[in-house]
C-alpha positions in Angstrom: 0.0 0.0 0.0 1.3 3.4 -1.0 1.2 6.2 1.7 2.2 9.0 -0.7 0.0 10.7 -3.2 0.9 10.5 -6.9 3.1 13.4 -8.0 0.3 15.0 -10.1 -2.2 14.7 -7.2 0.3 16.4 -4.9 0.7 19.2 -7.4 -3.1 19.6 -7.6 -3.4 19.7 -3.8 -0.6 22.4 -3.7 -2.4 24.3 -6.4 -5.7 24.3 -4.5 -3.8 25.3 -1.3 -2.4 28.4 -3.1 -5.9 29.2 -4.5 -7.3 29.0 -0.9 -4.4 31.1 0.5 -4.3 33.8 -2.2 -8.0 34.0 -3.3 -10.3 32.7 -0.6 -8.6 33.7 2.7 -8.4 37.4 1.8 -12.2 37.4 1.5 -12.8 36.0 5.0 -12.9 39.3 6.8 -15.8 40.4 4.6 -17.5 37.1 5.1 -17.2 37.3 8.8 -18.5 40.9 8.9 -21.5 40.1 6.7 -22.4 37.1 8.9 -22.0 39.2 12.1 -24.5 41.7 10.6 -27.0 39.0 9.9 -26.6 39.2 6.1 -25.7 35.5 5.6 -22.7 34.0 4.0 -23.2 34.6 0.3 -20.3 36.2 -1.6 -20.9 39.4 -3.4 -21.6 38.7 -7.1 -18.4 40.3 -8.3 -16.3 38.2 -5.9 -18.0 35.0 -7.0 -17.5 35.8 -10.7 -13.8 36.6 -10.1 -13.3 33.4 -8.2 -15.0 31.5 -11.0 -12.6 33.1 -13.5 -9.5 32.4 -11.5 -10.4 28.8 -10.6 -11.3 28.0 -14.2 -8.1 29.5 -15.5 -6.2 27.3 -13.0 -7.9 24.2 -14.4 -9.9 23.5 -11.2 -13.3 23.0 -12.7 -14.8 19.6 -13.4 -12.1 17.7 -11.5 -14.1 14.5 -11.1 -16.5 15.0 -14.1 -16.5 12.5 -17.0 -14.0 13.2 -19.8 -16.7 13.2 -22.5 -18.4 16.3 -21.0 -15.2 18.2 -20.4 -14.2 17.0 -17.0 -10.9 15.6 -15.8 -12.3 12.3 -14.3 -9.9 12.3 -11.4 -10.0 9.5 -8.8 -11.5 9.9 -5.3 -8.0 9.8 -3.8 -7.1 13.0 -5.7 -10.2 14.8 -4.4 -9.4 14.2 -0.7 -6.5 16.6 -0.8 -8.5 19.2 -2.8 -11.4 19.1 -0.3 -9.0 19.2 2.7 -7.5 22.4 1.4 -11.0 23.9 0.6 -12.1 23.0 4.2 -9.4 25.3 5.6 -11.4 28.5 4.7 -14.8 29.8 5.8 -15.2 31.7 2.5 -18.2 29.9 0.9 -17.0 28.9 -2.5 -17.3 25.5 -4.2 -15.2 24.5 -7.2 -17.8 23.9 -10.0 -19.6 21.6 -10.2 -20.6 20.3 -6.8 -19.3 16.7 -6.8 -22.2 14.8 -5.1 -24.9 15.8 -7.5 -22.4 15.5 -10.4 -21.6 11.8 -9.4 -25.3 10.9 -9.2 -26.0 12.5 -12.6 -23.0 10.9 -14.3 -24.1 7.5 -13.0 -27.7 7.7 -14.3 -28.2 10.2 -17.2 -29.3 9.0 -20.6 -27.9 10.6 -23.8 -30.6 13.3 -23.8 -30.1 14.1 -20.2 -26.4 14.1 -20.6 -26.7 16.9 -23.1 -29.4 18.9 -21.4 -28.3 18.6 -17.8 -24.9 17.0 -17.1 -22.8 18.9 -19.8 -24.1 22.4 -18.8 -23.6 21.5 -15.2 -20.0 20.5 -15.7 -19.4 23.7 -17.7 -20.6 25.7 -14.7 -23.6 27.1 -16.5 -26.2 25.7 -14.1 -26.7 25.2 -10.3 -28.4 22.1 -8.9 -30.1 21.1 -5.7 -31.4 17.7 -4.4 -34.6 17.0 -2.5 -34.3 13.9 -0.3 -35.3 14.7 3.3 -38.9 15.2 4.4 -40.5 16.6 7.6 -41.1 13.0 8.8 -38.2 11.3 7.1 -34.8 12.9 7.6 -32.2 10.4 8.6 -34.2 7.5 7.1 -34.7 8.2 3.4 -36.5 4.8 3.1 -39.4 6.4 5.0 -40.1 9.1 2.5 -43.7 9.6 1.4 -43.4 12.0 -1.5 -45.1 10.1 -4.3 -44.8 10.1 -8.1 -47.5 8.5 -10.3 -47.5 8.1 -14.1 -49.9 10.2 -16.1 -49.6 9.3 -19.7 -45.9 9.9 -20.6 -45.4 12.2 -17.7 -45.2 11.9 -13.9 -47.3 13.8 -11.3 -45.5 14.3 -8.0 -47.0 15.2 -4.7 -45.4 15.6 -1.3 -43.1 17.8 0.7 -39.3 18.1 1.0 -37.2 20.0 3.6 -33.6 21.0 4.3 -32.9 21.6 0.6 -29.9 23.8 0.0 -30.2 26.3 -3.0 -33.8 25.2 -3.7 -34.9 28.7 -4.6 -31.8 29.4 -6.8 -31.1 26.1 -8.4 -31.8 25.7 -12.2 -32.9 22.1 -11.5 -33.5 19.9 -8.5 -32.9 16.2 -8.4 -36.1 15.1 -6.6 -36.5 11.7 -4.9 -40.0 10.2 -4.8 -41.7 6.9 -4.1 -43.0 5.2 -7.3 -43.9 1.9 -5.7 -45.2 2.1 -2.2 -44.8 -1.6 -1.6 -41.2 -1.8 -2.6 -39.9 1.6 -1.4 -36.1 1.5 -0.9 -36.0 -2.0 -2.4 -37.0 -1.0 -5.9 -39.7 1.6 -5.3 -37.8 4.9 -5.2 -37.1 7.0 -8.3 -35.2 10.2 -9.1 -36.6 13.1 -11.2 -35.1 16.2 -12.8 -37.4 19.1 -11.9 -36.6 22.4 -13.5 -36.8 25.8 -11.8 -40.2 27.3 -12.4 -42.0 24.0 -12.9 -45.7 24.5 -11.9 -46.4 22.7 -8.6 -42.8 23.0 -7.4 -43.4 25.5 -4.6 -40.7 26.9 -2.4 -42.6 27.4 0.9 -40.0 29.1 3.1 -36.4 29.9 3.6 -35.1 28.3 6.8 -32.2 30.2 8.5 -29.6 27.9 9.9 -26.8 28.5 12.3 -23.6 30.0 10.9 -25.4 32.2 8.4 -26.5 29.3 6.1 -30.0 28.6 4.9 -32.1 25.8 3.6 -35.6 25.6 2.1 -38.9 23.7 2.4 -40.6 22.8 -0.8 -44.2 21.5 -1.5 -44.9 19.4 -4.6 -48.5 19.9 -5.6 -49.5 18.0 -8.7 -46.1 18.8 -10.1 -46.0 17.5 -13.6 -42.6 16.3 -14.8 -42.0 15.1 -18.4 -41.4 11.5 -18.8 -37.9 11.9 -20.2 -36.8 13.6 -17.0 -37.0 10.4 -15.0 -33.4 10.1 -13.9 -32.1 6.6 -14.4 -34.4 3.6 -14.2 -37.8 3.7 -12.5 -37.6 2.3 -9.0 -33.8 2.2 -9.1 -33.1 5.6 -7.6 -32.0 4.5 -4.1 -28.6 3.2 -5.1 -27.6 6.4 -7.1 -28.9 8.4 -4.2 -26.6 6.5 -1.9 -23.7 7.2 -4.3 -24.5 10.8 -4.0 -24.7 10.7 -0.2 -21.5 8.7 0.0 -19.7 11.3 -2.1 -20.8 14.1 0.2 -19.8 12.2 3.3 -16.3 11.6 2.0 -16.1 15.2 1.1 -17.3 16.2 4.5 -14.6 14.1 6.1 -12.0 15.9 4.1 -13.5 19.3 4.9 -13.4 18.3 8.6 -9.7 17.4 8.4 -9.0 20.8 6.8 -10.9 22.7 9.5 -9.3 20.8 12.3 -5.8 21.3 10.8 -6.4 25.1 10.6 -7.7 25.2 14.1 -4.7 23.3 15.3 -2.4 25.7 13.4 -4.1 28.6 15.1 -3.5 27.1 18.5 0.1 26.5 17.7 0.6 30.1 16.5 -1.3 31.6 19.4 -0.3 29.5 22.5 3.4 30.7 22.6 2.4 34.3 22.4 -0.4 34.4 25.1 0.8 34.4 28.7 -1.2 33.5 31.8 0.2 33.8 35.3 3.7 34.4 33.9 3.9 31.5 31.5 2.9 31.1 27.9 -0.1 28.9 27.2 2.3 26.6 25.2 3.9 25.6 28.5 0.6 24.6 30.1 0.0 20.8 30.1 -3.7 21.2 29.1 -2.8 23.0 25.9 0.1 20.6 25.1 -2.2 17.6 25.5 -4.9 19.3 23.3 -2.3 19.9 20.6 -1.0 16.3 20.8 -4.5 14.8 20.8 -5.6 17.0 17.9 -2.5 16.1 15.8 -3.0 12.4 16.5 -6.7 12.4 15.6 -6.2 14.5 12.5 -3.6 12.1 11.3 -5.9 9.1 12.0 -8.9 10.8 10.2 -6.7 11.7 7.2 -5.4 8.1 6.9 -8.9 6.7 7.3 -10.3 9.0 4.6 -7.6 8.3 2.1 -8.0 4.6 2.7 -11.8 4.9 2.0 -11.2 6.9 -1.1 -8.6 4.3 -2.4 -11.0 1.4 -1.8 -13.7 3.3 -3.7 -11.3 3.8 -6.6 -10.6 0.1 -6.5 -14.3 -0.6 -6.8 -14.7 -2.1 -3.3 -17.8 -1.8 -1.1 -17.0 1.0 1.3 -20.4 1.6 2.9 -19.0 0.7 6.3 -15.9 2.9 5.9 -18.0 5.9 4.7 -20.1 5.7 7.8 -16.9 5.4 10.0 -15.2 8.5 8.5 -18.3 10.6 8.4 -18.9 10.1 12.1 -15.3 10.1 13.2 -14.0 13.1 11.2 -16.8 15.5 11.9 -16.8 14.7 15.7 -13.0 15.0 15.7 -13.0 18.4 14.1 -15.8 19.6 16.3 -13.7 18.9 19.4 -10.5 20.3 17.9 -12.3 23.6 16.9 -14.0 23.8 20.3 -10.6 23.5 22.0 -9.2 26.1 19.8 -12.0 28.5 20.8 -11.2 27.6 24.5 -7.5 28.4 23.9 -8.3 31.8 22.5 -10.5 32.6 25.5 -12.9 35.5 25.1 -11.4 36.2 21.6 -12.5 32.7 20.6 -16.1 33.7 21.4 -16.1 36.6 19.0 -17.3 36.8 15.4 -14.0 38.3 14.4 -12.2 34.9 14.2 -13.2 32.2 11.7 -13.5 29.6 14.5 -17.1 30.3 15.2 -18.1 29.8 11.6 -16.1 26.6 11.5 -17.9 25.4 14.7 -21.3 26.2 13.2 -20.5 24.4 10.0 -19.3 21.3 11.9 -22.3 21.4 14.1 -24.6 21.1 11.1 -22.3 18.5 9.5 -22.7 16.3 12.5 -26.4 16.2 11.5 -26.9 16.4 7.8 -26.2 13.5 5.4 -26.8 11.2 8.4 -26.4 12.1 12.1 -23.4 10.6 13.9 -25.6 8.3 15.9 -27.1 6.8 12.7 -23.7 6.2 11.2 -22.5 4.5 14.4 -25.6 2.4 14.4 -25.0 1.4 10.7 -21.4 0.3 11.6 -22.5 -1.7 14.7 -25.5 -3.3 12.9 -23.3 -4.5 10.2 -20.6 -5.9 12.5 -23.1 -7.5 14.9 -25.1 -8.8 12.0 -22.1 -10.4 10.4 -21.2 -12.1 13.6 -24.8 -13.2 14.2 
């Protein structure tokens, strides 16, 4: 087993690190100020356009998109370093296109959908969202009740979705619905492509979340979707949805490593400078142990995440590993960031440092795409079941 990235993947990680340092970090002061004023996290339009231009010119678009639509088709291992570096900043910018929805589309589109949806998405011309969770079925997608029934060549969808990022702005939403109430997750869940402005796709409300973020609740009321916009095979939407969720969970693990590493770096920079009762914090055993524990757990999370990505690239079943790293990395980073805030004392409680936004992001990450407790249950169930 190799413990070193391929040279071209190292160069890519270094390139993204420079992009984060030179382009994203300088925008953090403005991001923090806007969030403190209650204006959310969104970048100004001119900043976002400039970042798009710079990242495109650096060749950072479509990193894991298929070659036939203009992507680079990089392996999962290469993306871990990319996302770790992107996780180090609180500036809200995603290298187009967002990988989870991309991977689901790439695995399911037919030729017509490839041209109409996947290719423009890879080119950065469209924004997507996905509707999975429901008011009564969050951590258990198999419990969804949103239903799609055939009507001639079309589909009529009724139900409700919640916690959808970008629902009001997205050009299209990948919407999950039950098409066979008896089979449900075992052959009865399908995916649909619902365009912005489709009658019956009603954004009910914007839901403010901690850390300046927001999600949406959507009602589907006799929402008619053309038959050719069924994504993949009818009743076979659960597996591609899990592919999408798995991609996000690995991404979140890498982001968590990046956040934890930055928090640790902040502790190491600050502790020798701050004196209490005549000694620098760096000479206090509590701080020393926090630093040692953080470094050890970051190292463990990084190795676990690369191992999971490598196994994915080898075509192995990684459902267990994905649950392990999603739970471990987010909880690890939450604790490291919390200890960084404690180290900085009162300054750590201010909205002038990025730590509070990192903490807020991690707090939500411990919930979405499967709460920690569910992932631990998945791991335990599989291990106990295998032995039983």
